[in-house]
Backbone as numpy.savetxt, mean C-alpha at the origin, in Angstrom:
# Nx Ny Nz CAx CAy CAz Cx Cy Cz
-6.55 39.82 75.23 -5.34 39.90 74.41 -4.86 38.51 74.00
-5.13 37.49 74.76 -4.70 36.14 74.45 -5.52 35.53 73.33
-6.65 36.15 72.97 -7.52 35.60 71.92 -6.93 35.83 70.54
-6.09 36.87 70.37 -5.58 37.25 69.06 -4.79 36.14 68.38
-3.83 35.50 69.07 -3.10 34.42 68.38 -4.03 33.31 67.92
-5.03 32.98 68.71 -5.95 31.92 68.32 -6.72 32.35 67.08
-7.10 33.62 67.04 -7.84 34.14 65.89 -6.97 34.08 64.63
-5.68 34.49 64.81 -4.77 34.44 63.68 -4.57 33.01 63.19
-4.49 32.06 64.11 -4.31 30.66 63.75 -5.51 30.15 62.97
-6.70 30.57 63.39 -7.92 30.14 62.70 -7.95 30.69 61.28
-7.54 31.96 61.15 -7.50 32.57 59.81 -6.51 31.85 58.93
-5.34 31.51 59.51 -4.30 30.81 58.76 -4.79 29.44 58.29
-5.43 28.70 59.17 -5.95 27.37 58.83 -7.00 27.47 57.73
-7.86 28.48 57.83 -8.91 28.68 56.81 -8.29 28.97 55.46
-7.25 29.84 55.46 -6.60 30.21 54.20 -5.92 29.01 53.57
-5.23 28.21 54.40 -4.55 27.02 53.89 -5.56 26.04 53.32
-6.64 25.84 54.05 -7.68 24.91 53.59 -8.27 25.37 52.27
-8.52 26.66 52.13 -9.08 27.20 50.90 -8.12 27.02 49.73
-6.80 27.25 50.01 -5.78 27.11 48.96 -5.71 25.68 48.48
-5.64 24.73 49.39 -5.58 23.32 49.00 -6.86 22.89 48.31
-7.98 23.44 48.73 -9.25 23.12 48.09 -9.25 23.58 46.64
-8.72 24.78 46.39 -8.65 25.29 45.02 -7.72 24.46 44.17
-6.56 24.06 44.77 -5.62 23.24 44.03 -6.25 21.90 43.67
-6.96 21.32 44.61 -7.60 20.03 44.35 -8.63 20.17 43.25
-9.41 21.29 43.25 -10.41 21.49 42.22 -9.72 21.70 40.87
-8.58 22.45 40.88 -7.85 22.71 39.65 -7.32 21.42 39.07
-6.77 20.52 39.90 -6.27 19.24 39.43 -7.40 18.43 38.82
-8.54 18.47 39.44 -9.67 17.69 38.93 -10.09 18.20 37.56
-10.08 19.54 37.40 -10.44 20.10 36.10 -9.41 19.72 35.05
-8.12 19.74 35.42 -7.08 19.36 34.47 -7.22 17.90 34.06
-7.49 17.04 35.04 -7.67 15.63 34.74 -8.88 15.43 33.83
-9.93 16.18 34.10 -11.13 16.09 33.28 -10.83 16.52 31.84
-10.09 17.62 31.68 -9.73 18.10 30.34 -8.87 17.09 29.62
-7.91 16.48 30.34 -7.04 15.48 29.73 -7.84 14.27 29.27
-8.78 13.84 30.11 -9.63 12.70 29.73 -10.44 13.02 28.49
-10.97 14.25 28.44 -11.76 14.64 27.28 -10.91 14.69 26.00
-9.67 15.19 26.14 -8.78 15.25 24.98 -8.46 13.86 24.48
-8.21 12.92 25.40 -7.94 11.54 25.01 -9.14 10.94 24.32
-10.32 11.22 24.85 -11.54 10.68 24.25 -11.74 11.23 22.85
-11.48 12.55 22.66 -11.62 13.15 21.34 -10.64 12.54 20.36
-9.40 12.29 20.82 -8.40 11.67 19.96 -8.83 10.27 19.55
-9.37 9.52 20.53 -9.85 8.17 20.23 -10.98 8.21 19.21
-11.85 9.19 19.34 -12.99 9.30 18.42 -12.55 9.65 17.00
-11.38 10.34 16.90 -10.89 10.74 15.58 -10.17 9.62 14.85
-9.85 8.52 15.54 -9.19 7.38 14.92 -10.24 6.59 14.15
-10.08 6.56 12.83 -11.07 5.88 12.00 -10.77 4.39 11.92
-11.79 3.60 12.02 -11.64 2.16 11.85 -11.46 1.86 10.37
-10.66 0.83 10.03 -10.48 0.48 8.62 -11.82 0.19 7.95
-11.97 0.68 6.73 -13.19 0.49 5.97 -12.90 -0.29 4.69
-13.89 -1.03 4.22 -13.76 -1.81 3.00 -14.20 -0.96 1.80
-13.38 -0.98 0.74 -13.67 -0.20 -0.46 -13.50 -1.09 -1.69
-14.25 -0.78 -2.74 -14.06 -1.46 -4.01 -12.85 -0.87 -4.72
-12.15 -1.71 -5.44 -10.96 -1.28 -6.16 -11.07 -1.72 -7.62
-10.99 -0.76 -8.54 -11.05 -1.10 -9.95 -10.42 0.02 -10.77
-9.95 -0.35 -11.96 -9.34 0.64 -12.82 -8.72 -0.02 -14.04
-8.08 0.80 -14.87 -7.48 0.29 -16.10 -6.25 1.11 -16.47
-5.22 0.41 -16.92 -3.99 1.04 -17.41 -3.87 0.72 -18.89
-3.82 1.76 -19.70 -3.97 1.58 -21.14 -2.68 1.81 -21.94
-1.63 2.25 -21.29 -0.38 2.50 -22.02 0.80 2.17 -21.11
1.88 1.73 -21.74 3.07 1.40 -20.98 4.06 0.64 -21.83
4.96 -0.06 -21.18 5.96 -0.84 -21.89 6.48 -1.94 -20.98
7.16 -2.90 -21.55 7.73 -4.00 -20.78 9.06 -4.41 -21.38
9.80 -5.19 -20.63 11.07 -5.74 -21.09 11.07 -7.25 -20.85
11.88 -7.94 -21.60 12.12 -9.36 -21.32 13.59 -9.52 -20.98
13.84 -10.05 -19.79 15.21 -10.26 -19.32 15.43 -11.76 -19.19
16.11 -12.38 -20.16 16.29 -13.83 -20.13 17.14 -14.28 -18.95
16.77 -15.42 -18.40 17.52 -16.02 -17.29 18.53 -17.01 -17.88
19.72 -16.52 -18.16 20.72 -17.34 -18.81 21.19 -18.48 -17.93
21.24 -18.25 -16.61 21.71 -19.30 -15.71 20.71 -20.45 -15.61
19.45 -20.20 -15.99 18.44 -21.25 -15.96 18.32 -21.96 -17.31
19.21 -21.63 -18.27 19.23 -22.33 -19.54 18.44 -21.70 -20.65
18.27 -20.37 -20.63 17.51 -19.72 -21.70 18.20 -19.92 -23.05
17.38 -20.15 -24.07 17.87 -20.23 -25.44 16.95 -19.43 -26.36
17.54 -18.74 -27.33 16.78 -17.95 -28.31 16.01 -18.91 -29.22
14.74 -18.63 -29.58 13.95 -17.41 -29.31 12.87 -17.66 -28.28
13.09 -18.54 -27.34 12.05 -18.91 -26.37 11.61 -17.71 -25.53
10.35 -17.70 -25.10 9.85 -16.61 -24.25 10.13 -16.83 -22.76
10.83 -17.91 -22.45 11.14 -18.24 -21.05 12.32 -19.22 -21.04
12.99 -19.34 -19.89 12.74 -18.66 -18.62 13.32 -17.25 -18.60
12.64 -16.37 -17.89 13.11 -15.01 -17.77 12.09 -14.13 -17.08
12.49 -12.89 -16.87 11.65 -11.93 -16.15 10.94 -11.01 -17.15
9.76 -10.58 -16.77 8.97 -9.63 -17.55 8.62 -8.42 -16.68
9.56 -7.49 -16.49 9.23 -6.26 -15.76 8.45 -5.32 -16.67
7.36 -4.77 -16.15 6.51 -3.88 -16.96 6.16 -2.61 -16.24
5.89 -1.56 -17.02 5.52 -0.26 -16.49 4.24 0.20 -17.17
3.24 0.55 -16.38 2.02 1.16 -16.89 2.14 2.66 -16.67
2.17 3.42 -17.76 2.42 4.86 -17.66 1.15 5.70 -17.65
0.07 5.16 -18.18 -1.19 5.90 -18.24 -2.30 5.01 -17.69
-2.97 5.48 -16.65 -4.05 4.69 -16.08 -4.87 5.47 -15.09
-5.94 4.84 -14.66 -6.84 5.46 -13.68 -7.38 4.37 -12.77
-7.22 4.59 -11.49 -7.76 3.69 -10.47 -8.74 4.49 -9.63
-9.87 3.89 -9.29 -10.92 4.67 -8.64 -10.47 5.33 -7.34
-9.57 4.73 -6.60 -9.14 5.28 -5.32 -7.84 6.07 -5.41
-7.21 6.04 -6.58 -5.96 6.76 -6.78 -6.10 7.90 -7.79
-7.11 7.82 -8.64 -7.20 8.77 -9.74 -6.16 8.41 -10.80
-5.59 9.43 -11.44 -4.54 9.17 -12.41 -3.36 8.51 -11.71
-2.90 7.41 -12.26 -1.86 6.66 -11.57 -1.04 5.84 -12.54
0.01 5.25 -12.02 0.90 4.40 -12.80 1.12 3.09 -12.05
1.86 2.18 -12.67 2.08 0.89 -12.03 3.41 0.29 -12.47
4.01 -0.50 -11.57 5.14 -1.35 -11.89 4.71 -2.78 -11.62
5.10 -3.69 -12.51 4.77 -5.11 -12.36 6.00 -5.93 -12.72
6.22 -7.01 -12.02 7.30 -7.91 -12.39 6.86 -9.36 -12.18
7.13 -10.20 -13.17 6.86 -11.62 -13.02 7.96 -12.42 -13.72
8.08 -13.65 -13.28 9.09 -14.56 -13.82 8.38 -15.67 -14.58
8.74 -15.86 -15.84 8.06 -16.84 -16.70 8.90 -18.11 -16.86
8.22 -19.23 -16.82 8.85 -20.53 -17.03 7.90 -21.39 -17.85
8.37 -22.57 -18.24 7.52 -23.54 -18.90 7.07 -24.56 -17.87
5.74 -24.69 -17.71 5.18 -25.65 -16.78 4.51 -26.79 -17.50
3.82 -27.65 -16.77 3.12 -28.78 -17.38 2.12 -28.37 -18.45
1.50 -27.20 -18.29 0.49 -26.76 -19.25 1.01 -25.68 -20.19
2.30 -25.48 -20.23 2.88 -24.47 -21.10 3.48 -23.30 -20.34
3.44 -22.14 -20.97 4.04 -20.95 -20.37 3.25 -20.51 -19.14
3.96 -20.20 -18.06 3.31 -19.74 -16.83 4.23 -18.76 -16.12
3.61 -17.94 -15.27 4.38 -16.93 -14.55 4.26 -17.09 -13.05
5.16 -16.42 -12.35 5.11 -16.36 -10.89 5.55 -14.96 -10.48
5.10 -14.48 -9.32 5.48 -13.12 -8.90 6.98 -13.01 -8.68
7.54 -11.89 -9.07 8.96 -11.62 -8.90 9.15 -10.25 -8.26
10.18 -10.08 -7.44 10.35 -8.82 -6.71 10.51 -7.61 -7.63
9.81 -6.54 -7.32 10.00 -5.29 -8.04 11.41 -4.76 -7.87
12.00 -5.03 -6.70 13.32 -4.50 -6.39 14.40 -4.96 -7.36
14.15 -6.04 -8.09 15.14 -6.52 -9.05 15.40 -5.51 -10.15
14.36 -4.78 -10.56 14.48 -3.89 -11.71 14.03 -2.46 -11.46
13.30 -2.21 -10.38 12.71 -0.89 -10.16 13.20 -0.20 -8.89
14.32 -0.63 -8.36 14.78 -0.03 -7.10 15.08 1.45 -7.26
15.69 1.84 -8.37 16.01 3.27 -8.58 14.74 4.10 -8.71
13.77 3.59 -9.47 12.51 4.32 -9.65 11.75 4.45 -8.33
11.76 3.37 -7.54 11.08 3.40 -6.25 11.77 4.35 -5.29
13.10 4.37 -5.31 13.84 5.31 -4.46 13.52 6.75 -4.85
13.39 7.00 -6.15 13.06 8.35 -6.61 11.68 8.77 -6.13
10.79 7.80 -5.95 9.45 8.08 -5.44 9.42 8.16 -3.92
10.53 7.82 -3.29 10.58 7.81 -1.82 9.86 6.62 -1.23
9.78 5.52 -1.99 9.06 4.33 -1.54 10.02 3.15 -1.42
9.96 2.48 -0.29 10.75 1.27 -0.07 9.80 0.11 0.13
9.92 -0.92 -0.70 9.02 -2.06 -0.61 9.81 -3.31 -0.25
9.20 -4.24 0.46 9.86 -5.53 0.72 9.92 -6.35 -0.56
10.79 -7.36 -0.58 10.96 -8.17 -1.78 9.71 -8.98 -2.14
8.79 -9.13 -1.20 7.56 -9.86 -1.50 6.68 -9.12 -2.49
6.86 -7.81 -2.62 5.99 -7.00 -3.47 6.38 -7.17 -4.95
5.40 -7.55 -5.78 5.62 -7.74 -7.22 4.79 -6.79 -8.07
3.87 -6.07 -7.44 3.01 -5.10 -8.14 2.87 -3.86 -7.25
3.00 -2.69 -7.85 2.72 -1.46 -7.12 1.91 -0.53 -8.01
0.83 0.00 -7.46 -0.02 0.99 -8.12 0.17 2.29 -7.35
0.49 3.39 -8.02 0.85 4.59 -7.26 0.44 5.86 -8.00
0.24 6.93 -7.21 -0.03 8.25 -7.78 1.14 9.18 -7.48
1.01 10.45 -7.84 2.10 11.40 -7.64 2.05 12.09 -6.28
1.12 11.67 -5.44 0.97 12.29 -4.12 1.51 11.43 -2.99
2.22 10.37 -3.31 2.79 9.52 -2.27 1.91 8.38 -1.84
0.78 8.18 -2.50 -0.10 7.05 -2.19 0.25 5.87 -3.09
0.35 4.70 -2.51 0.64 3.52 -3.32 0.00 2.28 -2.68
-0.29 1.31 -3.54 -0.86 0.03 -3.12 0.10 -1.06 -3.56
0.49 -1.92 -2.62 1.43 -3.00 -2.90 0.68 -4.33 -3.00
1.14 -5.20 -3.89 0.45 -6.47 -4.06 1.41 -7.55 -4.56
0.90 -8.77 -4.53 1.66 -9.93 -5.00 0.66 -10.98 -5.47
0.96 -11.60 -6.59 0.08 -12.65 -7.10 0.07 -13.84 -6.16
-1.09 -14.45 -6.06 -1.23 -15.66 -5.25 -1.10 -16.86 -6.18
-0.04 -17.63 -6.04 0.16 -18.81 -6.89 0.69 -18.44 -8.26
0.54 -19.34 -9.22 1.06 -19.13 -10.56 0.16 -18.18 -11.36
0.74 -17.60 -12.39 0.04 -16.65 -13.25 -0.14 -17.30 -14.63
-1.35 -17.60 -15.03 -1.55 -18.19 -16.37 -1.14 -17.20 -17.46
-0.29 -17.64 -18.38 0.14 -16.83 -19.51 -0.31 -17.55 -20.78
-1.18 -16.92 -21.57 -1.83 -17.61 -22.69 -1.52 -16.87 -24.00
-0.72 -17.46 -24.88 -0.50 -16.87 -26.21 -1.77 -17.04 -27.05
-2.38 -15.93 -27.42 -3.61 -15.98 -28.21 -3.35 -15.75 -29.70
-2.28 -15.04 -30.02 -1.90 -14.81 -31.41 -0.44 -14.39 -31.43
0.06 -14.09 -32.61 1.45 -13.65 -32.71 1.67 -12.29 -32.07
0.59 -11.56 -31.88 0.72 -10.20 -31.35 0.02 -9.99 -30.00
-0.49 -11.07 -29.43 -1.22 -10.88 -28.17 -1.04 -12.08 -27.24
-0.53 -11.80 -26.06 -0.40 -12.79 -24.99 -1.14 -12.24 -23.78
-2.04 -13.01 -23.21 -2.81 -12.54 -22.05 -2.33 -13.22 -20.78
-2.57 -12.56 -19.66 -2.24 -13.14 -18.35 -3.26 -12.67 -17.33
-3.46 -13.46 -16.31 -4.40 -13.16 -15.23 -3.67 -13.21 -13.89
-3.95 -12.24 -13.06 -3.30 -12.18 -11.75 -4.37 -12.13 -10.66
-4.32 -13.09 -9.77 -5.15 -13.07 -8.56 -4.24 -12.58 -7.45
-4.39 -11.33 -7.05 -3.41 -10.68 -6.20 -3.89 -10.45 -4.77
-2.94 -10.50 -3.88 -3.17 -10.16 -2.47 -2.51 -8.82 -2.19
-3.23 -7.92 -1.52 -2.69 -6.61 -1.17 -1.84 -6.72 0.09
-0.63 -6.18 0.03 0.35 -6.35 1.11 0.64 -5.06 1.87
-0.12 -4.02 1.62 0.13 -2.75 2.30 0.25 -1.63 1.30
0.97 -0.58 1.68 1.13 0.55 0.79 1.69 1.75 1.52
1.54 2.92 0.92 2.00 4.16 1.53 0.88 5.19 1.48
1.07 6.29 2.20 0.04 7.33 2.25 -1.21 6.80 2.90
-2.36 7.05 2.31 -3.61 6.61 2.91 -3.79 5.10 2.85
-2.92 4.41 2.10 -3.03 2.96 1.99 -2.01 2.21 2.86
-1.35 2.91 3.76 -0.42 2.25 4.67 -1.16 1.17 5.46
-0.58 -0.01 5.52 -1.16 -1.16 6.24 -2.45 -1.68 5.61
-2.69 -1.33 4.35 -3.91 -1.80 3.67 -3.86 -3.31 3.46
-5.03 -3.91 3.44 -5.16 -5.34 3.14 -6.25 -5.50 2.09
-6.37 -6.71 1.55 -7.41 -6.98 0.57 -6.90 -7.82 -0.57
-7.60 -7.77 -1.69 -7.22 -8.55 -2.86 -7.88 -7.95 -4.10
-7.36 -8.31 -5.25 -7.99 -7.91 -6.51 -7.62 -8.90 -7.60
-8.44 -8.91 -8.62 -8.20 -9.76 -9.79 -7.84 -8.85 -10.95
-6.83 -9.24 -11.72 -6.35 -8.39 -12.79 -6.18 -9.19 -14.07
-6.56 -8.57 -15.19 -6.38 -9.15 -16.51 -5.47 -8.23 -17.33
-4.47 -8.82 -17.98 -3.56 -8.01 -18.75 -3.15 -8.68 -20.05
-2.43 -7.93 -20.87 -1.92 -8.48 -22.13 -0.63 -7.77 -22.50
0.16 -8.41 -23.35 1.32 -7.76 -23.95 1.55 -8.34 -25.35
2.23 -7.57 -26.17 2.49 -7.93 -27.55 3.94 -8.41 -27.67
4.17 -9.67 -28.03 5.54 -10.18 -28.14 6.37 -9.46 -29.20
5.70 -8.79 -30.13 6.42 -8.12 -31.21 6.53 -6.61 -31.00
5.92 -6.11 -29.93 5.97 -4.66 -29.68 5.94 -4.44 -28.16
7.06 -4.10 -27.61 7.15 -3.96 -26.14 6.42 -2.74 -25.61
5.90 -1.89 -26.50 5.11 -0.73 -26.07 3.61 -0.98 -26.15
3.25 -2.21 -26.48 1.82 -2.55 -26.61 1.42 -3.44 -25.43
0.96 -2.80 -24.37 0.58 -3.52 -23.16 -0.67 -2.88 -22.55
-1.34 -3.60 -21.69 -2.49 -3.07 -20.99 -2.86 -3.97 -19.83
-3.54 -3.40 -18.85 -3.92 -4.20 -17.69 -5.17 -3.58 -17.05
-6.07 -4.43 -16.59 -7.28 -4.01 -15.88 -7.26 -4.56 -14.46
-7.75 -3.75 -13.53 -7.95 -4.18 -12.16 -9.45 -4.30 -11.94
-9.91 -5.50 -11.67 -11.34 -5.73 -11.50 -11.60 -6.55 -10.24
-12.83 -6.50 -9.77 -13.25 -7.29 -8.61 -12.30 -7.13 -7.42
-11.89 -5.89 -7.17 -10.97 -5.64 -6.08 -11.65 -5.15 -4.81
-11.14 -5.60 -3.67 -11.58 -5.14 -2.36 -10.35 -4.75 -1.57
-10.32 -3.51 -1.06 -9.20 -3.05 -0.26 -9.73 -2.48 1.05
-9.04 -2.79 2.13 -9.42 -2.33 3.47 -8.33 -1.41 3.99
-8.71 -0.17 4.31 -7.74 0.79 4.88 -8.47 1.83 5.70
């Protein structure tokens, strides 16, 4: 009769051991699943890739805003701002897209020249309507209707060359400063050639060539 308590104790110890063993195995399986989930998430994170960037904007308009405080006098083309809008264009990574550009023109040692100017000076309402907020360093934005945009700024001065009474050309060597959508935190650079007509503010065009963007 005295053997029964010992037998019960042995059964109890066995049951407890089995329960803790199952819990330990269950924890190990959970930890294994968590590790696998983390690994899968890490594998899904894509490393930034380098892409070519090129396109052309064939229609748009611009304005000239004279800088009166800097001594502007009629009919000079400077000093002042040249905010421009490209309304029809195609960029290989954006598809159908548009653009805002702003530059400040002055007279330098070699004649008329430009420098990057903040988009926020003239396009803050338009950018707000798009749900895009850009820092003041951004002077060029290329964007589509799906929330993707590429931000840029010219590096150094912008050569502005009057070729005729109806055609003035400019070249922009731009640095990419980020963007939105799939271009968030993008880096890179592109070279751009453009023109505008001093006698017709609706006669403008710009090409994006030799561009490299990393995102």
